[in-house]
ZATORTI-986852 format. One record per residue (C-alpha): residue in one letter; x, y, z. Coordinates in steps of 0.05 Angstrom, whole numbers, padded with zeros to 5 digits, always signed. Example, Ala and Ser with C-alpha at 12.3 -4.5 7.8 and 13.67 -1.06 7.14 Angstrom:
% residues 2
A+00246-00090+00156 S+00273-00021+00143 
% end
This chain:
% residues 81
M-00118-00190+00587 D-00064-00209+00537 V-00043-00168+00476 G-00085-00211+00429 D-00148-00198+00471 S-00133-00124+00473 L-00125-00120+00398 R-00189-00160+00386 S-00226-00113+00433 I-00201-00052+00396 L-00216-00081+00328 S-00287-00099+00349 Y-00301-00024+00352 C-00283-00020+00278 D-00335-00070+00254 E-00383-00015+00234 L-00332+00029+00199 P-00333+00032+00123 E-00285-00015+00087 Q-00242+00011+00030 R-00208-00032-00022 F-00145-00012-00059 V-00110-00040-00120 A-00040-00067-00114 G+00011-00011-00113 E-00040+00044-00098 V-00014+00096-00048 L-00057+00100+00014 L-00015+00150+00052 P+00039+00191+00017 E+00103+00211+00054 G+00096+00284+00071 P+00039+00328+00095 S-00013+00295+00140 T-00077+00268+00108 N-00111+00261+00177 R-00125+00189+00160 M-00106+00123+00191 Y-00121+00053+00167 I-00129-00016+00196 L-00109-00073+00151 A-00168-00121+00142 G-00130-00165+00093 G-00076-00165+00041 D-00006-00136+00042 I+00023-00066+00047 E+00092-00036+00036 V+00121+00021+00076 L+00172+00064+00039 R+00219+00120+00058 G+00236+00154-00007 D+00245+00097-00056 T+00267+00046-00004 V+00219-00007+00023 V+00229-00007+00098 A+00173-00054+00117 E+00124-00104+00088 I+00062-00116+00130 H+00017-00177+00121 D-00019-00180+00188 S-00093-00165+00191 G-00106-00114+00246 A-00042-00075+00232 V-00053-00001+00242 F-00017+00052+00201 G-00021+00128+00195 E-00041+00134+00268 M+00017+00177+00290 S+00002+00229+00237 A-00073+00226+00250 F-00067+00232+00325 L-00010+00282+00327 G-00025+00322+00264 A+00047+00310+00242 D+00072+00295+00172 H+00072+00224+00147 T+00142+00198+00155 A+00134+00145+00101 T+00092+00125+00042 V+00043+00067+00051 R+00020+00028-00010 
% end
């Protein structure tokens, strides 16, 4: 099984989960204390910031973010918007 098949298999489990929509610039995960949430990007674009610096821009559907904090109970190391 290649990586694409693995990702599609994982994402198929998410089909029944509720979908949330956010407006451009809205913060999904703030840097700092854990929110116990993780997200899977269904579409659109997100920015990842450390302080005021954009460290990543993500455009790929299926991208997962917030998982380390959700799984480990650790603080969010960056802001996602």
